[in-house]
NUTORPA-899154 format. One record per atom (N, C-alpha, C): residue in three letters; x, y, z. Coordinates in steps of 0.02 Angstrom, whole numbers, plus 50000, padded with zeros to 5 digits. Example, Ala and Ser with C-alpha at 12.3 -4.5 7.8 and 13.67 -1.06 7.14 Angstrom:
ALA506604971650390
ALA506154977550390
ALA506604983550390
SER506424988850354
SER506844994750357
SER506455000250394
This chain:
UNK507274949450425
UNK506884954150468
UNK506974961550448
UNK507594963350437
UNK507754970150413
UNK507394971750348
UNK507364967250303
UNK507014968450239
UNK506254970150250
UNK505964966450294
UNK505234967250311
UNK505134974150344
UNK505604975550393
UNK505524981950427
UNK505574988050382
UNK505974987350328
UNK506014992950279
UNK505364994350239
UNK504934989050238
UNK504274989950204
UNK503744993350250
UNK503884993650312
UNK503394996650359
UNK503495004250359
UNK502915007550371
UNK502965015050374
UNK503345017150435
UNK503635023250433
UNK503925026250491
UNK503455027250547
UNK503725026350607
UNK503295027550669
UNK502945021150696
UNK503095015350666
UNK502795009150687
UNK503075007450757
UNK503665008850771
UNK503955007150835
UNK504505002050826
UNK504754999450880
UNK505264994450878
UNK504994988150848
UNK505384984950806
UNK505144978650769
UNK505614972950788
UNK505274967350808
UNK505644961250825
UNK505314955250791
UNK505654950450771
UNK505344944450748
UNK505204939850804
UNK504564937450806
UNK504354933050859
UNK504014926850827
UNK504234920850845
UNK503914914950823
UNK503214914250849
UNK502734913950807
UNK502064913050833
UNK501984906250868
UNK502404901150853
UNK502434894850885
UNK502634896350957
UNK503104900450966
UNK503324902351034
UNK502774905451073
UNK502484910451044
UNK501924914251080
UNK501364910151096
UNK501164905151059
UNK500524901951074
UNK500614895051105
UNK501234892751110
UNK501304886051141
UNK501754885851199
UNK502164891351214
UNK502584891251272
UNK502474897051317
UNK502574896051380
UNK502514901651426
UNK503054906851416
UNK502884913151418
UNK503364918451412
UNK503644919851481
UNK504284918851489
UNK504604920251552
UNK504674927251574
UNK504804931751522
UNK504974938351538
UNK504564943151496
UNK503904944251512
UNK503484948851479
UNK503784955951477
UNK503704959551425
UNK503944966251422
UNK503434970951455
UNK503714976451483
UNK503264981651514
UNK502984986251461
UNK503254986651402
UNK502964990751350
UNK502444986751312
UNK501934990651288
UNK501374987551247
UNK501704983651182
UNK501414977951168
UNK501654974251109
UNK501064972451062
UNK501134974451000
UNK500654972450945
UNK501004967650898
UNK500594964750854
UNK500884959850803
UNK500694961350732
UNK501144960250690
UNK500994960550617
UNK501244953450589
UNK500784950350559
UNK500954943550535
UNK500794943250461
UNK501234940450424
UNK501174939750351
UNK501124932150333
UNK500584929750299
UNK500514923550271
UNK500434923350199
UNK500874919850165
UNK500874919950092
UNK500654912850069
UNK500124912750030
UNK499884906449999
UNK499914906649925
UNK500484909049899
UNK500554909849826
UNK501094905549798
UNK501124899349821
UNK501644894549797
UNK501584892749726
UNK501944887349703
UNK501924885449633
UNK501234883449608
UNK500824880449655
UNK500144878849636
UNK499674882249684
UNK499584888649678
UNK499084891549727
UNK498394889249716
UNK498064887349772
UNK497384884349768
UNK496854889049800
UNK497064893449841
UNK496594897449881
UNK496374903349834
UNK495724904249827
UNK495464909449785
UNK494874912949817
UNK494744919249795
UNK494184923049824
UNK493544920549789
UNK493024919149831
UNK492394916549798
UNK491874921649803
UNK491784924949861
UNK491264930249863
UNK491444935049919
UNK491164940749920
UNK491394945949967
UNK491284943450040
UNK491784943850079
UNK491734942850152
UNK491364936450171
UNK491584931350142
UNK491284924750155
UNK491354923150230
UNK490784922250263
UNK490794920850337
UNK490634913350350
UNK491124909950377
UNK491034902950385
UNK490514900650435
UNK490424904750491
UNK489944902750538
UNK489584908750569
UNK489054907850601
UNK488664913050629
UNK489014915850694
UNK489514912650719
UNK489854914750781
UNK490364920150764
UNK490524920850702
UNK490984926150681
UNK490754933250702
UNK491214937350718
UNK491014944350731
UNK491534949050697
UNK491394955350703
UNK491804960150668
UNK491464962450602
UNK491834966950572
UNK491614969650505
UNK492044967450448
UNK491744967150392
UNK492104965050331
UNK491924969450275
UNK492424971250231
UNK492284975050172
UNK492794972650118
UNK492684974450056
UNK493134971850003
UNK493204977849953
UNK493744977149913
UNK493894981949861
UNK494144977949799
UNK493824978849747
UNK494064975549682
UNK494574980349654
UNK495204977449635
UNK495704981449607
UNK495674981149534
UNK495954986649500
UNK495944986649427
UNK496274980549391
UNK496744977549422
UNK497054972049390
UNK496714965349401
UNK496154965249433
UNK495734959449442
UNK495804956249513
UNK496324958449548
UNK496384955649618
UNK495854958949664
UNK495784955849721
UNK495264958249770
UNK495624958749840
UNK495514964649871
UNK495734965749939
UNK495104964849986
UNK495174960750035
UNK494664959750083
UNK494924962150152
UNK494514966250184
UNK494694968950249
UNK494244966350303
UNK494554964150358
UNK494144962050417
UNK494404965650476
UNK493934967850519
UNK494094971450578
UNK493784968150638
UNK494224966950689
UNK494024963650750
UNK493664956750734
UNK493954952850693
UNK493694946250674
UNK493834941450727
UNK493404937250751
UNK493504932450802
UNK493524925450781
UNK493424924250717
UNK493394917050697
UNK494084913850695
UNK494624917950691
UNK495304915150684
UNK495514910550743
UNK495774905050726
UNK495934899550777
UNK496384902250834
UNK496804907350815
UNK497254909750868
UNK496864913850922
UNK496264915750909
UNK495854919450952
UNK495394915250995
UNK495454908850989
UNK494964904651024
UNK495204902551094
UNK495754904451114
UNK496004902451181
UNK495704906951234
UNK495264904051278
UNK494924908351328
UNK495354911451378
UNK496004909251381
UNK496474911951427
UNK496784918151400
UNK496624920251341
UNK496904926051309
UNK496344931151289
UNK496504937551298
UNK496004942751277
UNK496394946851223
UNK496114947351161
UNK496414950751107
UNK496184957751106
UNK496634962051082
UNK496464969351073
UNK496174969950999
UNK496144976050979
UNK495844977550909
UNK496284973750857
UNK495934971450805
UNK496224967350754
UNK496034970050688
UNK496504970450644
UNK496394971750572
UNK496734966250532
UNK496404964550481
UNK496674959250433
UNK496514961250364
UNK496994960550318
UNK496854961850245
UNK497104955250211
UNK496674953150163
UNK496904947550121
UNK496874949350050
UNK497424949050018
UNK497474950249945
UNK497384943749909
UNK496804943549873
UNK496664937549828
UNK496874939149760
UNK497364935149738
UNK497654936249672
UNK497244933149617
UNK497154936649566
UNK496754934549506
UNK497004927749482
UNK497624927049484
UNK497954920649456
UNK497924915249507
UNK497664916349565
UNK497644911049620
UNK498134912949673
UNK497974911049736
UNK498384912149792
UNK498164918549832
UNK498434918949889
UNK498264924649935
UNK498874926849971
UNK498874933149994
UNK499314936050037
UNK498934938950094
UNK499054936750156
UNK498644939550210
UNK499134942850258
UNK498904948650282
UNK499264952450333
UNK498804954050391
UNK499004951550450
UNK498644952350510
UNK498994957750553
UNK498564962050583
UNK498834967650618
UNK498424968050684
UNK498744966950739
UNK498344967150801
UNK498714970950853
UNK498284973750900
UNK498524977450958
UNK498854973151009
UNK498864966650999
UNK499134961951044
UNK498614958351083
UNK498854955051138
UNK498384951251181
UNK498644951151251
UNK498194949751296
UNK498394949051370
UNK498234942251388
UNK498474939551443
UNK498354932951467
UNK498904928551449
UNK498744921951446
UNK499264916751434
UNK499724918651376
UNK500344918351390
UNK500894919451342
UNK500944926451314
UNK500664931051348
UNK500694938251324
UNK501394940551331
UNK501614944651282
UNK502284947851280
UNK502304954351312
UNK501714957151329
UNK501624963751359
UNK500954966451352
UNK500794971951379
UNK500114975051378
UNK499914976551305
UNK499264978051294
UNK498984979351232
UNK499204986251210
UNK499304986951141
UNK499364993751112
UNK498694997251115
UNK498655003751108
UNK498015007151106
UNK497655005451045
UNK497985003650990
UNK497685001650927
UNK498214997350890
UNK497994993850836
UNK498444989850797
UNK499054994050771
UNK499644991250761
UNK500204994950736
UNK500114999050674
UNK499724996550627
UNK499554999750564
UNK498825001650561
UNK498705007550531
UNK498045009550514
UNK497775005650456
UNK497145005850444
UNK496865002350387
UNK497175004450320
UNK497275011150312
UNK497595013150250
UNK498325011050241
UNK498675011150301
UNK499375008650300
UNK499395001150288
UNK498924997450314
UNK498884990450304
UNK498774989050234
UNK498354992550203
UNK498174991750131
UNK498804993050088
UNK499154998650107
UNK499765000050067
UNK500284994550075
UNK500324991650132
UNK500844986150145
UNK500654979950103
UNK500014978050103
UNK499754972550068
UNK499864972849994
UNK499814979049968
UNK499884980149896
UNK500574981549875
UNK501054981749920
UNK501764982549902
UNK502034976549869
UNK502224977049801
UNK502514970949768
UNK503124967649802
UNK503464971749840
UNK504064969249875
UNK503884964449928
UNK503314965749964
UNK503084961050015
UNK502934954449986
UNK502574954349930
UNK502374948149896
UNK502994943849879
UNK503494947649853
UNK504154944549834
UNK504514941949893
UNK504604945949941
UNK504984944050002
UNK504634938150041
UNK503994937850042
UNK503674933050079
UNK503674926250041
UNK503874926149977
UNK503894919949942
UNK504574916049954
UNK505064919549977
UNK505714916649991
UNK505694912150047
């Protein structure tokens, strides 16, 4: 956890590791009074990475909402940004209301992806506290984190 915290910019606030399994499957007994946001890192760059970028902002269904943009990087990788995306399965629980949401996915030219989700939190079932006014990271800081080679290396361990 300390290694991940060192990769985050100053001013993000107090950082704690929280199991998403705990948040989404068990009732929280002691919600915090301070606002709580989330940063989640998912690395799909194992020995045989199969996930690849096919086209800009591929939208699986018409029920999706939010905005999407992408950036082609000089090394052939692609960064895809999604804001306030509602297609994610974690956002489908009607007992929860999610705050602002940013997500960046780094599609590696050699295959595999690194996804970083950044949300202002949620209220309702299993909430750990009130919503932040905005996600913990701005879009530019989220981009910087996703492109940090140390994050890719740390998330592989």
